[in-house]
Structure formats: C-alpha cells, structure tokens
N, C-alpha and C positions, 0 to 999 in steps of 0.2 A: 793363601796363608794369612792369618790374622797377626797384626803387630800393633803394639801400643806406641803412641806418639804423645809428646808433651806440647800443649798449646799454652802460649803466654797470654795473660789477660791483665786488665787493670786490677790492682790489688783490691780486694773487697767485693769484686764482681764475679767471683768464681761460680757461685750458684746460679746467678743470672745467666752467665754464659752457658752453663750446663743446660738450663731450661731452654734457652734459645736454640742451642744445637739440637736438642732432642726434638723440638718443634720443627726445625728445618729438615731433619732426617725424615720425619713423618710427611711433611708437606711436599718434599721433593722426591719422595719414594726411594730413599737411599738406604733402607734397612739391610740390603744385601751387601753394602759397601762400608757402612759405619755401624758398628755393633753396640758399643757402650761408651758412655761419657761418665767420667768418674772425678769427683772432687774428694780426695782422701781427707777424712776428718777423724778426730778422736775426741771422746768425752772425758773431761778432766774435772775432778771435784775440787772446788776451791772453798775457802772460808772467808766470809766477808768481815767487816770491822766489828760487827755485833756478834761474831762467833757462829753465825748461821752457815750451814753447808749449802753450797749451790753447785749445780753442774753447768759447765761451760763447754761449748763445742770449739775446739781448736782446729784450724786447718793445718795439716801436716806440711803442705807446700803452698804457702800463700802466693797468689799470682799465677798459679799453674792449674791447668785442667788436663786430665789424661783422657785420650780418645783412642779406642780400639778400632782399627780400620783394616779393611781387606787390601792386601798387596800381593801381586803376582811377583814381578821382579822389582817394581817400584810402585809408588803410590799413584792411584788413579787421578788424572787431572781434575775431573769434576768433583770428586770427594775433597781433594786438596783445596780447590777453589771455594767450595761451600763452607768448609771449616774456617779457612783463612779470612773469609769475608763476613763472618758472623759478627754482629755488633759487640764491641768491647774486646774483641780478640786482636792482639797486637802481632801475632805471628806464631810460628812453630819454633820450638827449641831445637837447635841443630840445623837450622836452615840459615844460610848466610844472606838470604834475600836475593834479589835479581832473578826470581823464578826458579831458584834451586830447591830441590825437594829435601825435606828434613830427614834426619837420621832417626830410626826407631830406637826406643828404649831397649837396651839389652835384656833378653829374656830372664836372666838370673836376677837382675835388679828389679824387674817388674814383678817377678814371682815373690821376691822378698817383701815388696810393698803390699801385694795382694794377700800374702800370709799374715802380715801385721794387721790388715783390715778384717781378717777372718773370711775372706772371699774364697781362698783355696787353702787346702791343708798341706802340710809338709809330707812328702812321700815317706813311707815307712822304710827304714833302713834295715835290711835283713841280715846284717853281719853282726856277730857278737864277739866280745873279748875272748881270745883263745882260738878263734877260727883262723884257718889258713887262707890267705888271699894272694891274688896275683895283681901286680901293678900293671895298669893298662896304658898309662900315659907318661910322658916325660922321659928324663934320663934313666929312670929305673924301670922302664917298661919291660915286661916279661919276667921280672924278678918275683920270687915268692917269699912271703914273710908271714909272721904271726901277729895278730891284732893284740895290742896291749892296752890301749885306751880309745874311747869313742867320745867325741864332743858333739852331741846332737845339735846344740844351738848354733855352733859355728860350722857344722857339717865337716868336721875334720876328724880323721882317724890316724892314730899312731900305730905304726907297724915296725916290728923288729925285722931288719933285713941283714942277711949275712954279707958283710963287706970286709974283705981282707982278713977273713978268718975270725971276725968278731961280729957279735950281734949289735947292730946300731939302730936306735930308734929314729924313724923318719915320719914326718907328718905329710898326709895326703888329703885331698878333697875326697868326699864320698864317691863322686863320679869317676875318680881315677883308680878305683880298685874293683875287683870282682872276686866273689867267693869261689874257692876251689871245690 
C-alpha cells in the first residue's frame, strides 16, 4: 500500500532535497519502495514597484517535502533510512525520534493537497438535489432523507430527515450517504 509522508528539511532547500532523493532512489534501486517526491508549489502573479507583472513561485509548505512510499504494515527500514539520511533532511514529521517510524499523512488531507496541485481530480458526486438517500455513518445511520443542498467545494450535503414527526435539515459528508 502506498502512503505519503512529510519530510522536514532546511527551509529553502526543498528542491535540492527533492533532487537528492530522486537521485538516491535511482542509485539505490528503490523505485519499488519510494514512488514520488513532491514539493508543493503555486505560481502567483505579483506587481513590482514599476507596475510590471511578474510570476513568482511560492512553496505551499516551506521546509517540507512530501514522499510517497510503499508500506505493508509499517515503513520499510531501508526506505526510511535512505530518506532520513539524505543531505539537508532533518527528519520525518510525525516521528518522535529515537528510531520511531513516522505517521503517514491522512488520505483525505493528501487528496486535498493533490487536488489543489491538479495532480488528481475530485471524484464525481452522483447525487442531485431532490434525490432520496440513506445515511451510512454516524448516529443517523440507516435513516432515509431527501437531498436539499449540495456543497461540492466542502463536500457536504444537506439532507431532510424525519425526526420526531418533523423534517429536519442535517449536514453530512459526501461519503456518509448513498443514493437509494
């Protein structure tokens, strides 16, 4: 299973660390354990003192590099050692040191970052206003309701649920409902 980890670096050396890691992956033949190295950046247009427009590259997470690695139950010792001992790498985020393995970035958070960078697209939500849905998670599991609003950006859906004889609007995450 592939998981993303955050590597801490000296600020300003993110691209250098990325290049070094990519070289180490090739030279140590670790393409089957370490898949991608990512420095999230965005291009911002700025105006200088003379009124001239310029494009500037901003790092979204200064001092951090994201690494996608193979893990079965936990991270492989050789992969962990190679990433951790790359020049200008200060460690893994979520590792307390003393040889403890780091915690991977939660999938939802990483998907949000990858969507912002345009590396993945948001899955198409197949439910529309007026559709009947069943709640699949939480305290309202197995209740049926009618969709009244959909917020694609926040991935939240508002459903009218019959509670105590009244229609009550409740908000749910997209993944907490299924179409009937």
